[in-house]
Structures are given as C-alpha cells and as structure tokens.
PDB file of N, CA, C and O in Angstrom:
ATOM      1  N   UNK A   1     -21.973 -18.774 -10.365  1.00  0.00           N
ATOM      2  CA  UNK A   1     -21.858 -17.814 -10.479  1.00  0.00           C
ATOM      3  C   UNK A   1     -22.321 -16.911 -12.137  1.00  0.00           C
ATOM      4  O   UNK A   1     -21.953 -17.292 -13.248  1.00  0.00           O
ATOM      5  N   UNK A   2     -22.928 -16.054 -11.939  1.00  0.00           N
ATOM      6  CA  UNK A   2     -23.534 -16.011 -13.236  1.00  0.00           C
ATOM      7  C   UNK A   2     -22.399 -14.429 -13.308  1.00  0.00           C
ATOM      8  O   UNK A   2     -21.866 -13.859 -12.356  1.00  0.00           O
ATOM      9  N   UNK A   3     -22.325 -14.036 -14.960  1.00  0.00           N
ATOM     10  CA  UNK A   3     -21.305 -13.146 -15.531  1.00  0.00           C
ATOM     11  C   UNK A   3     -22.543 -11.940 -16.328  1.00  0.00           C
ATOM     12  O   UNK A   3     -23.506 -12.179 -17.056  1.00  0.00           O
ATOM     13  N   UNK A   4     -22.023 -10.702 -15.832  1.00  0.00           N
ATOM     14  CA  UNK A   4     -23.049 -10.197 -16.625  1.00  0.00           C
ATOM     15  C   UNK A   4     -21.990  -9.089 -17.499  1.00  0.00           C
ATOM     16  O   UNK A   4     -21.250  -8.259 -16.971  1.00  0.00           O
ATOM     17  N   UNK A   5     -22.176  -9.368 -19.130  1.00  0.00           N
ATOM     18  CA  UNK A   5     -21.500  -8.896 -20.056  1.00  0.00           C
ATOM     19  C   UNK A   5     -21.307  -7.197 -19.935  1.00  0.00           C
ATOM     20  O   UNK A   5     -20.337  -6.554 -20.338  1.00  0.00           O
ATOM     21  N   UNK A   6     -22.604  -6.640 -19.217  1.00  0.00           N
ATOM     22  CA  UNK A   6     -22.529  -5.166 -18.975  1.00  0.00           C
ATOM     23  C   UNK A   6     -21.719  -4.670 -18.138  1.00  0.00           C
ATOM     24  O   UNK A   6     -21.142  -3.588 -18.248  1.00  0.00           O
ATOM     25  N   UNK A   7     -21.601  -5.770 -16.881  1.00  0.00           N
ATOM     26  CA  UNK A   7     -20.681  -4.613 -15.882  1.00  0.00           C
ATOM     27  C   UNK A   7     -21.671  -4.990 -15.027  1.00  0.00           C
ATOM     28  O   UNK A   7     -22.642  -5.719 -15.231  1.00  0.00           O
ATOM     29  N   UNK A   8     -21.222  -4.250 -13.771  1.00  0.00           N
ATOM     30  CA  UNK A   8     -21.586  -3.991 -12.443  1.00  0.00           C
ATOM     31  C   UNK A   8     -22.145  -2.561 -12.843  1.00  0.00           C
ATOM     32  O   UNK A   8     -21.623  -1.615 -13.433  1.00  0.00           O
ATOM     33  N   UNK A   9     -23.817  -2.829 -12.119  1.00  0.00           N
ATOM     34  CA  UNK A   9     -25.004  -1.577 -11.899  1.00  0.00           C
ATOM     35  C   UNK A   9     -23.831  -0.366 -11.273  1.00  0.00           C
ATOM     36  O   UNK A   9     -23.993   0.798 -11.639  1.00  0.00           O
ATOM     37  N   UNK A  10     -22.709  -0.692 -10.363  1.00  0.00           N
ATOM     38  CA  UNK A  10     -22.214   0.578 -10.161  1.00  0.00           C
ATOM     39  C   UNK A  10     -21.243   1.332 -11.494  1.00  0.00           C
ATOM     40  O   UNK A  10     -21.132   2.553 -11.602  1.00  0.00           O
ATOM     41  N   UNK A  11     -20.667   0.441 -12.340  1.00  0.00           N
ATOM     42  CA  UNK A  11     -20.250   1.365 -13.335  1.00  0.00           C
ATOM     43  C   UNK A  11     -21.251   1.943 -14.149  1.00  0.00           C
ATOM     44  O   UNK A  11     -20.995   2.992 -14.741  1.00  0.00           O
ATOM     45  N   UNK A  12     -22.672   1.246 -14.288  1.00  0.00           N
ATOM     46  CA  UNK A  12     -23.306   2.132 -15.370  1.00  0.00           C
ATOM     47  C   UNK A  12     -23.559   3.344 -14.571  1.00  0.00           C
ATOM     48  O   UNK A  12     -23.249   4.335 -15.232  1.00  0.00           O
ATOM     49  N   UNK A  13     -23.973   3.620 -13.481  1.00  0.00           N
ATOM     50  CA  UNK A  13     -24.195   5.117 -13.059  1.00  0.00           C
ATOM     51  C   UNK A  13     -23.418   5.848 -12.553  1.00  0.00           C
ATOM     52  O   UNK A  13     -23.663   6.719 -11.719  1.00  0.00           O
ATOM     53  N   UNK A  14     -22.082   5.468 -13.160  1.00  0.00           N
ATOM     54  CA  UNK A  14     -20.770   6.545 -13.433  1.00  0.00           C
ATOM     55  C   UNK A  14     -20.366   6.598 -14.744  1.00  0.00           C
ATOM     56  O   UNK A  14     -19.381   7.183 -15.194  1.00  0.00           O
ATOM     57  N   UNK A  15     -20.975   6.118 -15.176  1.00  0.00           N
ATOM     58  CA  UNK A  15     -20.786   6.280 -17.283  1.00  0.00           C
ATOM     59  C   UNK A  15     -21.411   7.129 -17.912  1.00  0.00           C
ATOM     60  O   UNK A  15     -22.589   6.827 -18.102  1.00  0.00           O
ATOM     61  N   UNK A  16     -21.039   8.214 -18.369  1.00  0.00           N
ATOM     62  CA  UNK A  16     -21.312   9.689 -19.226  1.00  0.00           C
ATOM     63  C   UNK A  16     -21.371   9.186 -20.305  1.00  0.00           C
ATOM     64  O   UNK A  16     -20.578   8.373 -20.782  1.00  0.00           O
ATOM     65  N   UNK A  17     -22.651   9.783 -20.949  1.00  0.00           N
ATOM     66  CA  UNK A  17     -23.387   9.374 -21.960  1.00  0.00           C
ATOM     67  C   UNK A  17     -22.538  10.263 -23.051  1.00  0.00           C
ATOM     68  O   UNK A  17     -21.937  11.290 -22.734  1.00  0.00           O
ATOM     69  N   UNK A  18     -22.567   9.833 -24.112  1.00  0.00           N
ATOM     70  CA  UNK A  18     -21.951  10.538 -25.171  1.00  0.00           C
ATOM     71  C   UNK A  18     -23.079  11.671 -25.151  1.00  0.00           C
ATOM     72  O   UNK A  18     -24.136  11.614 -24.522  1.00  0.00           O
ATOM     73  N   UNK A  19     -22.595  12.801 -26.039  1.00  0.00           N
ATOM     74  CA  UNK A  19     -23.183  13.822 -26.589  1.00  0.00           C
ATOM     75  C   UNK A  19     -24.028  13.677 -27.690  1.00  0.00           C
ATOM     76  O   UNK A  19     -23.321  13.101 -28.516  1.00  0.00           O
ATOM     77  N   UNK A  20     -25.105  13.859 -28.175  1.00  0.00           N
ATOM     78  CA  UNK A  20     -25.975  13.893 -29.664  1.00  0.00           C
ATOM     79  C   UNK A  20     -24.998  14.187 -30.760  1.00  0.00           C
ATOM     80  O   UNK A  20     -24.249  15.140 -30.545  1.00  0.00           O
ATOM     81  N   UNK A  21     -24.875  13.600 -31.803  1.00  0.00           N
ATOM     82  CA  UNK A  21     -24.252  14.400 -33.274  1.00  0.00           C
ATOM     83  C   UNK A  21     -25.375  15.169 -33.456  1.00  0.00           C
ATOM     84  O   UNK A  21     -26.561  15.059 -33.145  1.00  0.00           O
ATOM     85  N   UNK A  22     -24.515  16.204 -34.204  1.00  0.00           N
ATOM     86  CA  UNK A  22     -25.171  16.934 -34.685  1.00  0.00           C
ATOM     87  C   UNK A  22     -26.853  16.543 -35.681  1.00  0.00           C
ATOM     88  O   UNK A  22     -27.809  17.284 -35.907  1.00  0.00           O
ATOM     89  N   UNK A  23     -26.617  15.149 -36.054  1.00  0.00           N
ATOM     90  CA  UNK A  23     -27.681  14.601 -37.014  1.00  0.00           C
ATOM     91  C   UNK A  23     -28.902  14.000 -36.258  1.00  0.00           C
ATOM     92  O   UNK A  23     -29.865  13.576 -36.897  1.00  0.00           O
ATOM     93  N   UNK A  24     -28.862  13.958 -34.813  1.00  0.00           N
ATOM     94  CA  UNK A  24     -29.425  13.352 -34.165  1.00  0.00           C
ATOM     95  C   UNK A  24     -29.573  14.709 -33.068  1.00  0.00           C
ATOM     96  O   UNK A  24     -30.701  14.497 -32.623  1.00  0.00           O
ATOM     97  N   UNK A  25     -29.258  15.519 -32.629  1.00  0.00           N
ATOM     98  CA  UNK A  25     -30.305  17.004 -32.660  1.00  0.00           C
ATOM     99  C   UNK A  25     -31.279  17.051 -33.444  1.00  0.00           C
ATOM    100  O   UNK A  25     -32.452  16.722 -33.264  1.00  0.00           O
ATOM    101  N   UNK A  26     -30.719  17.506 -34.400  1.00  0.00           N
ATOM    102  CA  UNK A  26     -31.565  18.091 -35.416  1.00  0.00           C
ATOM    103  C   UNK A  26     -32.992  17.004 -35.570  1.00  0.00           C
ATOM    104  O   UNK A  26     -34.134  17.379 -35.303  1.00  0.00           O
ATOM    105  N   UNK A  27     -32.676  15.762 -36.000  1.00  0.00           N
ATOM    106  CA  UNK A  27     -33.533  14.701 -36.255  1.00  0.00           C
ATOM    107  C   UNK A  27     -34.391  14.790 -34.874  1.00  0.00           C
ATOM    108  O   UNK A  27     -35.594  14.957 -35.075  1.00  0.00           O
ATOM    109  N   UNK A  28     -33.997  14.709 -33.517  1.00  0.00           N
ATOM    110  CA  UNK A  28     -35.240  14.922 -31.721  1.00  0.00           C
ATOM    111  C   UNK A  28     -35.966  15.548 -32.759  1.00  0.00           C
ATOM    112  O   UNK A  28     -36.864  14.932 -33.333  1.00  0.00           O
ATOM    113  N   UNK A  29     -35.599  16.985 -33.129  1.00  0.00           N
ATOM    114  CA  UNK A  29     -36.996  17.837 -33.451  1.00  0.00           C
ATOM    115  C   UNK A  29     -37.579  17.318 -34.509  1.00  0.00           C
ATOM    116  O   UNK A  29     -38.745  16.944 -34.383  1.00  0.00           O
ATOM    117  N   UNK A  30     -36.956  17.187 -35.698  1.00  0.00           N
ATOM    118  CA  UNK A  30     -38.086  17.037 -37.221  1.00  0.00           C
ATOM    119  C   UNK A  30     -38.622  16.068 -37.459  1.00  0.00           C
ATOM    120  O   UNK A  30     -39.491  15.961 -38.324  1.00  0.00           O
ATOM    121  N   UNK A  31     -38.139  15.005 -36.608  1.00  0.00           N
ATOM    122  CA  UNK A  31     -39.145  13.647 -36.447  1.00  0.00           C
ATOM    123  C   UNK A  31     -40.525  13.896 -35.595  1.00  0.00           C
ATOM    124  O   UNK A  31     -41.489  13.188 -35.888  1.00  0.00           O
ATOM    125  N   UNK A  32     -40.656  14.838 -34.587  1.00  0.00           N
ATOM    126  CA  UNK A  32     -41.999  15.077 -33.991  1.00  0.00           C
ATOM    127  C   UNK A  32     -42.640  15.870 -34.882  1.00  0.00           C
ATOM    128  O   UNK A  32     -43.847  15.745 -35.091  1.00  0.00           O
ATOM    129  N   UNK A  33     -41.605  17.102 -35.723  1.00  0.00           N
ATOM    130  CA  UNK A  33     -43.293  17.919 -36.302  1.00  0.00           C
ATOM    131  C   UNK A  33     -43.674  17.018 -37.797  1.00  0.00           C
ATOM    132  O   UNK A  33     -44.798  17.043 -38.299  1.00  0.00           O
ATOM    133  N   UNK A  34     -42.057  15.938 -38.591  1.00  0.00           N
ATOM    134  CA  UNK A  34     -42.902  15.155 -39.276  1.00  0.00           C
ATOM    135  C   UNK A  34     -43.837  14.314 -39.024  1.00  0.00           C
ATOM    136  O   UNK A  34     -44.771  13.942 -39.735  1.00  0.00           O
ATOM    137  N   UNK A  35     -43.441  13.930 -37.606  1.00  0.00           N
ATOM    138  CA  UNK A  35     -44.808  12.690 -37.016  1.00  0.00           C
ATOM    139  C   UNK A  35     -46.143  13.390 -37.293  1.00  0.00           C
ATOM    140  O   UNK A  35     -47.171  13.005 -37.851  1.00  0.00           O
ATOM    141  N   UNK A  36     -45.839  14.376 -36.803  1.00  0.00           N
ATOM    142  CA  UNK A  36     -47.536  15.673 -36.642  1.00  0.00           C
ATOM    143  C   UNK A  36     -47.972  15.766 -38.045  1.00  0.00           C
ATOM    144  O   UNK A  36     -49.121  16.204 -38.100  1.00  0.00           O
ATOM    145  N   UNK A  37     -47.465  15.509 -39.192  1.00  0.00           N
ATOM    146  CA  UNK A  37     -47.801  16.606 -40.228  1.00  0.00           C
ATOM    147  C   UNK A  37     -48.184  15.034 -41.075  1.00  0.00           C
ATOM    148  O   UNK A  37     -49.075  15.063 -41.923  1.00  0.00           O
ATOM    149  N   UNK A  38     -47.337  13.491 -40.732  1.00  0.00           N
ATOM    150  CA  UNK A  38     -47.618  12.369 -41.042  1.00  0.00           C
ATOM    151  C   UNK A  38     -47.869  11.441 -40.329  1.00  0.00           C
ATOM    152  O   UNK A  38     -47.142  10.448 -40.358  1.00  0.00           O
ATOM    153  N   UNK A  39     -49.111  11.522 -39.384  1.00  0.00           N
ATOM    154  CA  UNK A  39     -49.099  10.643 -38.566  1.00  0.00           C
ATOM    155  C   UNK A  39     -49.228   9.232 -38.786  1.00  0.00           C
ATOM    156  O   UNK A  39     -49.118   8.455 -37.838  1.00  0.00           O
ATOM    157  N   UNK A  40     -49.526   8.696 -40.348  1.00  0.00           N
ATOM    158  CA  UNK A  40     -50.036   7.536 -41.197  1.00  0.00           C
ATOM    159  C   UNK A  40     -48.026   6.834 -40.685  1.00  0.00           C
ATOM    160  O   UNK A  40     -47.803   5.814 -40.034  1.00  0.00           O
ATOM    161  N   UNK A  41     -47.419   7.381 -41.009  1.00  0.00           N
ATOM    162  CA  UNK A  41     -45.764   6.860 -41.415  1.00  0.00           C
ATOM    163  C   UNK A  41     -45.511   6.168 -40.110  1.00  0.00           C
ATOM    164  O   UNK A  41     -45.879   6.520 -38.989  1.00  0.00           O
ATOM    165  N   UNK A  42     -44.616   4.818 -40.563  1.00  0.00           N
ATOM    166  CA  UNK A  42     -43.565   4.238 -39.481  1.00  0.00           C
ATOM    167  C   UNK A  42     -42.648   4.797 -39.390  1.00  0.00           C
ATOM    168  O   UNK A  42     -42.091   5.538 -40.200  1.00  0.00           O
ATOM    169  N   UNK A  43     -42.264   4.374 -37.937  1.00  0.00           N
ATOM    170  CA  UNK A  43     -40.735   4.895 -37.605  1.00  0.00           C
ATOM    171  C   UNK A  43     -39.875   4.856 -38.844  1.00  0.00           C
ATOM    172  O   UNK A  43     -39.364   5.756 -39.511  1.00  0.00           O
ATOM    173  N   UNK A  44     -39.869   3.366 -38.966  1.00  0.00           N
ATOM    174  CA  UNK A  44     -38.780   3.328 -39.853  1.00  0.00           C
ATOM    175  C   UNK A  44     -38.678   4.103 -41.264  1.00  0.00           C
ATOM    176  O   UNK A  44     -37.601   4.376 -41.794  1.00  0.00           O
ATOM    177  N   UNK A  45     -40.247   4.498 -41.931  1.00  0.00           N
ATOM    178  CA  UNK A  45     -40.256   5.913 -42.824  1.00  0.00           C
ATOM    179  C   UNK A  45     -39.922   6.967 -42.622  1.00  0.00           C
ATOM    180  O   UNK A  45     -39.468   7.772 -43.434  1.00  0.00           O
ATOM    181  N   UNK A  46     -40.133   7.119 -41.342  1.00  0.00           N
ATOM    182  CA  UNK A  46     -39.590   7.978 -40.695  1.00  0.00           C
ATOM    183  C   UNK A  46     -38.186   8.640 -40.580  1.00  0.00           C
ATOM    184  O   UNK A  46     -37.789   9.804 -40.556  1.00  0.00           O
ATOM    185  N   UNK A  47     -37.663   7.543 -40.526  1.00  0.00           N
ATOM    186  CA  UNK A  47     -36.084   7.554 -40.378  1.00  0.00           C
ATOM    187  C   UNK A  47     -35.461   8.186 -41.750  1.00  0.00           C
ATOM    188  O   UNK A  47     -34.702   9.118 -42.015  1.00  0.00           O
ATOM    189  N   UNK A  48     -36.194   7.173 -42.499  1.00  0.00           N
ATOM    190  CA  UNK A  48     -35.741   7.290 -44.065  1.00  0.00           C
ATOM    191  C   UNK A  48     -35.455   8.613 -44.410  1.00  0.00           C
ATOM    192  O   UNK A  48     -34.417   9.212 -44.688  1.00  0.00           O
ATOM    193  N   UNK A  49     -37.246   9.078 -44.277  1.00  0.00           N
ATOM    194  CA  UNK A  49     -37.313  10.712 -44.453  1.00  0.00           C
ATOM    195  C   UNK A  49     -36.538  11.624 -44.095  1.00  0.00           C
ATOM    196  O   UNK A  49     -36.203  12.499 -44.893  1.00  0.00           O
ATOM    197  N   UNK A  50     -36.101  11.598 -42.831  1.00  0.00           N
ATOM    198  CA  UNK A  50     -35.541  12.430 -42.449  1.00  0.00           C
ATOM    199  C   UNK A  50     -33.784  12.491 -42.776  1.00  0.00           C
ATOM    200  O   UNK A  50     -33.071  13.494 -42.780  1.00  0.00           O
ATOM    201  N   UNK A  51     -33.369  10.960 -43.058  1.00  0.00           N
ATOM    202  CA  UNK A  51     -32.344  10.743 -43.577  1.00  0.00           C
ATOM    203  C   UNK A  51     -31.922  11.616 -44.965  1.00  0.00           C
ATOM    204  O   UNK A  51     -30.764  11.923 -45.247  1.00  0.00           O
ATOM    205  N   UNK A  52     -32.882  11.880 -45.608  1.00  0.00           N
ATOM    206  CA  UNK A  52     -32.753  12.046 -46.778  1.00  0.00           C
ATOM    207  C   UNK A  52     -32.839  13.479 -46.896  1.00  0.00           C
ATOM    208  O   UNK A  52     -32.193  14.097 -47.743  1.00  0.00           O
ATOM    209  N   UNK A  53     -33.832  14.175 -45.843  1.00  0.00           N
ATOM    210  CA  UNK A  53     -34.429  15.657 -46.018  1.00  0.00           C
ATOM    211  C   UNK A  53     -32.810  16.279 -45.072  1.00  0.00           C
ATOM    212  O   UNK A  53     -32.415  17.445 -45.084  1.00  0.00           O
ATOM    213  N   UNK A  54     -31.982  14.834 -44.167  1.00  0.00           N
ATOM    214  CA  UNK A  54     -30.400  15.733 -44.211  1.00  0.00           C
ATOM    215  C   UNK A  54     -29.306  15.675 -44.950  1.00  0.00           C
ATOM    216  O   UNK A  54     -28.287  16.367 -44.939  1.00  0.00           O
ATOM    217  N   UNK A  55     -29.586  14.900 -45.503  1.00  0.00           N
ATOM    218  CA  UNK A  55     -28.268  15.390 -46.717  1.00  0.00           C
ATOM    219  C   UNK A  55     -28.819  15.912 -47.928  1.00  0.00           C
ATOM    220  O   UNK A  55     -28.178  15.532 -48.907  1.00  0.00           O
ATOM    221  N   UNK A  56     -30.073  16.871 -48.276  1.00  0.00           N
ATOM    222  CA  UNK A  56     -30.201  17.302 -49.271  1.00  0.00           C
ATOM    223  C   UNK A  56     -30.002  18.857 -48.517  1.00  0.00           C
ATOM    224  O   UNK A  56     -29.818  19.876 -49.182  1.00  0.00           O
ATOM    225  N   UNK A  57     -30.070  18.842 -47.091  1.00  0.00           N
ATOM    226  CA  UNK A  57     -30.054  20.120 -46.538  1.00  0.00           C
ATOM    227  C   UNK A  57     -27.983  20.239 -46.687  1.00  0.00           C
ATOM    228  O   UNK A  57     -27.243  21.139 -47.084  1.00  0.00           O
ATOM    229  N   UNK A  58     -27.779  19.140 -46.255  1.00  0.00           N
ATOM    230  CA  UNK A  58     -26.428  19.078 -45.955  1.00  0.00           C
ATOM    231  C   UNK A  58     -25.671  19.462 -47.125  1.00  0.00           C
ATOM    232  O   UNK A  58     -24.774  20.275 -46.903  1.00  0.00           O
ATOM    233  N   UNK A  59     -25.831  19.039 -48.422  1.00  0.00           N
ATOM    234  CA  UNK A  59     -25.311  19.452 -49.714  1.00  0.00           C
ATOM    235  C   UNK A  59     -25.333  20.996 -50.033  1.00  0.00           C
ATOM    236  O   UNK A  59     -24.425  21.576 -50.627  1.00  0.00           O
ATOM    237  N   UNK A  60     -26.374  21.529 -49.608  1.00  0.00           N
ATOM    238  CA  UNK A  60     -26.595  22.966 -49.709  1.00  0.00           C
ATOM    239  C   UNK A  60     -25.688  23.547 -49.134  1.00  0.00           C
ATOM    240  O   UNK A  60     -25.100  24.459 -49.714  1.00  0.00           O
ATOM    241  N   UNK A  61     -25.362  23.184 -47.910  1.00  0.00           N
ATOM    242  CA  UNK A  61     -24.836  23.942 -47.328  1.00  0.00           C
ATOM    243  C   UNK A  61     -23.072  24.492 -47.480  1.00  0.00           C
ATOM    244  O   UNK A  61     -22.363  25.490 -47.343  1.00  0.00           O
ATOM    245  N   UNK A  62     -23.008  22.755 -47.934  1.00  0.00           N
ATOM    246  CA  UNK A  62     -21.147  22.464 -48.498  1.00  0.00           C
ATOM    247  C   UNK A  62     -21.064  23.646 -49.747  1.00  0.00           C
ATOM    248  O   UNK A  62     -21.748  23.994 -50.709  1.00  0.00           O
ATOM    249  N   UNK A  63     -19.758  24.030 -49.081  1.00  0.00           N
ATOM    250  CA  UNK A  63     -19.387  25.005 -50.163  1.00  0.00           C
ATOM    251  C   UNK A  63     -18.078  24.282 -51.170  1.00  0.00           C
ATOM    252  O   UNK A  63     -17.062  23.943 -50.564  1.00  0.00           O
ATOM    253  N   UNK A  64     -18.126  24.099 -52.434  1.00  0.00           N
ATOM    254  CA  UNK A  64     -17.336  23.334 -53.481  1.00  0.00           C
ATOM    255  C   UNK A  64     -15.873  23.593 -52.836  1.00  0.00           C
ATOM    256  O   UNK A  64     -15.414  24.619 -52.334  1.00  0.00           O
ATOM    257  N   UNK A  65     -15.290  22.291 -53.025  1.00  0.00           N
ATOM    258  CA  UNK A  65     -14.012  22.641 -52.230  1.00  0.00           C
ATOM    259  C   UNK A  65     -14.071  21.707 -50.847  1.00  0.00           C
ATOM    260  O   UNK A  65     -13.140  20.926 -50.650  1.00  0.00           O
ATOM    261  N   UNK A  66     -14.757  21.758 -50.250  1.00  0.00           N
ATOM    262  CA  UNK A  66     -14.767  22.102 -48.304  1.00  0.00           C
ATOM    263  C   UNK A  66     -14.475  20.606 -47.739  1.00  0.00           C
ATOM    264  O   UNK A  66     -14.117  20.325 -46.595  1.00  0.00           O
ATOM    265  N   UNK A  67     -14.747  19.599 -48.958  1.00  0.00           N
ATOM    266  CA  UNK A  67     -14.266  17.897 -48.504  1.00  0.00           C
ATOM    267  C   UNK A  67     -13.419  18.075 -48.834  1.00  0.00           C
ATOM    268  O   UNK A  67     -12.750  18.088 -47.800  1.00  0.00           O
ATOM    269  N   UNK A  68     -12.401  18.370 -50.069  1.00  0.00           N
ATOM    270  CA  UNK A  68     -11.343  18.296 -50.320  1.00  0.00           C
ATOM    271  C   UNK A  68     -10.253  18.695 -49.037  1.00  0.00           C
ATOM    272  O   UNK A  68      -9.504  17.923 -48.439  1.00  0.00           O
ATOM    273  N   UNK A  69     -10.480  20.517 -48.787  1.00  0.00           N
ATOM    274  CA  UNK A  69     -10.001  20.803 -47.984  1.00  0.00           C
ATOM    275  C   UNK A  69      -9.952  19.866 -46.245  1.00  0.00           C
ATOM    276  O   UNK A  69      -8.973  19.653 -45.530  1.00  0.00           O
ATOM    277  N   UNK A  70     -10.527  19.717 -46.160  1.00  0.00           N
ATOM    278  CA  UNK A  70     -10.915  19.143 -44.920  1.00  0.00           C
ATOM    279  C   UNK A  70      -9.703  17.728 -44.708  1.00  0.00           C
ATOM    280  O   UNK A  70      -8.715  17.528 -44.001  1.00  0.00           O
ATOM    281  N   UNK A  71     -10.542  16.883 -45.873  1.00  0.00           N
ATOM    282  CA  UNK A  71      -9.654  15.697 -45.983  1.00  0.00           C
ATOM    283  C   UNK A  71      -7.585  16.169 -46.598  1.00  0.00           C
ATOM    284  O   UNK A  71      -6.604  15.485 -46.303  1.00  0.00           O
ATOM    285  N   UNK A  72      -7.576  17.064 -47.179  1.00  0.00           N
ATOM    286  CA  UNK A  72      -5.991  17.066 -47.108  1.00  0.00           C
ATOM    287  C   UNK A  72      -5.661  18.018 -45.693  1.00  0.00           C
ATOM    288  O   UNK A  72      -4.448  18.052 -45.487  1.00  0.00           O
ATOM    289  N   UNK A  73      -6.527  18.852 -44.602  1.00  0.00           N
ATOM    290  CA  UNK A  73      -5.852  19.035 -43.593  1.00  0.00           C
ATOM    291  C   UNK A  73      -5.904  17.063 -42.495  1.00  0.00           C
ATOM    292  O   UNK A  73      -5.234  16.822 -41.491  1.00  0.00           O
ATOM    293  N   UNK A  74      -6.503  16.469 -42.914  1.00  0.00           N
ATOM    294  CA  UNK A  74      -6.208  15.671 -42.217  1.00  0.00           C
ATOM    295  C   UNK A  74      -5.041  14.690 -42.703  1.00  0.00           C
ATOM    296  O   UNK A  74      -4.332  13.923 -42.051  1.00  0.00           O
ATOM    297  N   UNK A  75      -5.080  14.956 -43.974  1.00  0.00           N
ATOM    298  CA  UNK A  75      -3.219  14.031 -44.231  1.00  0.00           C
ATOM    299  C   UNK A  75      -2.102  14.558 -43.402  1.00  0.00           C
ATOM    300  O   UNK A  75      -1.064  14.122 -42.906  1.00  0.00           O
ATOM    301  N   UNK A  76      -2.786  15.733 -43.466  1.00  0.00           N
ATOM    302  CA  UNK A  76      -1.382  16.559 -42.540  1.00  0.00           C
ATOM    303  C   UNK A  76      -1.256  16.648 -41.520  1.00  0.00           C
ATOM    304  O   UNK A  76      -0.159  17.036 -41.118  1.00  0.00           O
ATOM    305  N   UNK A  77      -2.250  16.354 -40.624  1.00  0.00           N
ATOM    306  CA  UNK A  77      -2.665  15.907 -39.198  1.00  0.00           C
ATOM    307  C   UNK A  77      -1.744  14.436 -39.075  1.00  0.00           C
ATOM    308  O   UNK A  77      -0.704  14.469 -38.418  1.00  0.00           O
ATOM    309  N   UNK A  78      -2.092  13.417 -39.603  1.00  0.00           N
ATOM    310  CA  UNK A  78      -2.126  12.155 -39.905  1.00  0.00           C
ATOM    311  C   UNK A  78      -0.559  12.077 -40.139  1.00  0.00           C
ATOM    312  O   UNK A  78      -0.056  11.132 -39.530  1.00  0.00           O
ATOM    313  N   UNK A  79       0.200  12.726 -40.763  1.00  0.00           N
ATOM    314  CA  UNK A  79       1.763  12.752 -40.616  1.00  0.00           C
ATOM    315  C   UNK A  79       2.230  13.479 -39.311  1.00  0.00           C
ATOM    316  O   UNK A  79       3.430  13.580 -39.056  1.00  0.00           O
TER     317      UNK A  79
END
C-alpha cells in the first residue's frame, strides 16, 4: 500500500488556492516587461531586479511613522 504525502486527488480538486499578494500581482506584469527589455537576463536575475524595484517603490510610498503606527496597533490588538 503506497502513501501519498499530498493526499488523494479528490482533496486537490476541492482545494482553493490562496490569492497572490501585492508583490506577486505586480511582479507578474513587471517580469514580462523586464524580460522584453532585457532578454539576456536569466530568471534569477529578473527576480532579484524585481525585488529591488519593489523595495525601492515601496520605500517611496511609505509615509514616515507608518511602520510604527502599524506596530502599535498590532500590539493593541495582540493584548
């Protein structure tokens, strides 16, 4: 009798996929554009570049004190 770590096929058919996070949604479109502009880059290099671009853009959008306000509200919720 063989065991399957993933479970039976019936369970996989009923499985609901998690939605993509904001980075994944953005990267899906940005990867295509970047790959068209730089066809010589490997996928790993594309991924590194996308991560750097995302962090750079995210830093520009963050207001000063935003992280601190989020952390303090989390601590209130946690209590």
